[in-house]
Legacy VTK file of the C-alpha trace (Angstrom):
# vtk DataFile Version 3.0
C-alpha trace
ASCII
DATASET POLYDATA
POINTS 79 float
0.216 0.033 0.152
1.236 3.831 -0.656
-0.174 7.039 0.232
0.920 10.396 0.354
-0.274 12.905 2.942
-2.800 15.482 1.057
-0.888 18.693 1.958
1.935 16.880 0.726
0.651 15.406 -2.970
1.299 17.231 -5.853
5.296 16.810 -5.392
5.970 13.766 -7.026
6.257 11.869 -4.124
3.717 9.794 -5.509
4.996 9.090 -8.642
8.848 8.078 -6.776
6.783 5.593 -4.400
5.266 4.105 -7.712
9.068 4.110 -9.473
10.415 2.522 -6.203
7.925 -0.386 -6.386
8.499 -0.748 -10.030
12.642 -0.959 -9.518
11.725 -3.126 -6.531
9.369 -5.577 -8.693
11.995 -5.888 -11.249
14.937 -6.111 -9.343
13.180 -9.687 -7.673
12.834 -11.063 -11.197
8.948 -9.845 -11.339
7.003 -9.905 -14.911
4.654 -7.232 -13.717
2.943 -5.179 -10.933
-0.426 -5.080 -9.952
-2.263 -2.619 -7.525
-5.539 -1.656 -6.073
-7.324 1.375 -5.626
-10.542 2.822 -4.693
-12.733 4.653 -7.249
-12.669 8.026 -5.200
-9.182 8.082 -5.959
-8.948 9.927 -9.172
-5.653 11.679 -9.094
-4.186 8.221 -8.034
-5.778 6.608 -11.232
-4.326 9.217 -13.287
-0.632 8.979 -11.826
-1.122 5.390 -12.654
-2.480 5.438 -16.111
0.363 8.114 -17.002
2.909 5.775 -15.955
1.626 3.472 -18.097
-0.654 1.257 -15.635
-3.658 -0.155 -17.576
-7.262 -0.762 -15.983
-7.467 -4.334 -15.097
-11.646 -4.629 -14.678
-11.425 -8.636 -14.318
-9.175 -8.311 -11.056
-11.577 -5.869 -9.445
-12.438 -6.924 -6.174
-15.021 -5.884 -3.126
-13.736 -6.366 0.430
-16.135 -6.091 3.417
-17.430 -3.841 4.463
-18.327 -3.284 0.563
-15.323 -1.102 -0.472
-14.868 -1.908 -4.372
-11.492 -2.152 -5.479
-10.332 -0.987 -8.743
-7.434 -3.282 -10.321
-4.309 -1.692 -12.540
-1.633 -3.282 -13.630
1.725 -2.804 -15.832
3.811 -5.649 -17.561
6.937 -4.787 -16.587
8.543 -7.638 -19.591
8.332 -4.747 -22.242
9.263 -1.839 -20.370
LINES 1 80
79 0 1 2 3 4 5 6 7 8 9 10 11 12 13 14 15 16 17 18 19 20 21 22 23 24 25 26 27 28 29 30 31 32 33 34 35 36 37 38 39 40 41 42 43 44 45 46 47 48 49 50 51 52 53 54 55 56 57 58 59 60 61 62 63 64 65 66 67 68 69 70 71 72 73 74 75 76 77 78
């Protein structure tokens, strides 16, 4: 899970955290990164899309108590 305090958003912290996750996945030999986010985190969705993540609706889930989580994925083999 990653999060940036609202008062600190817009300074590239979220992008740096995403890059660190991607770098770690690559270093560990992973071929993809998949994450879940809530529908109301629109700024996060834009950040993921700018980085090349694609929506994976078939991997969406609902966790108790009825919180929808939207899946995004990034293939690392083509990067």
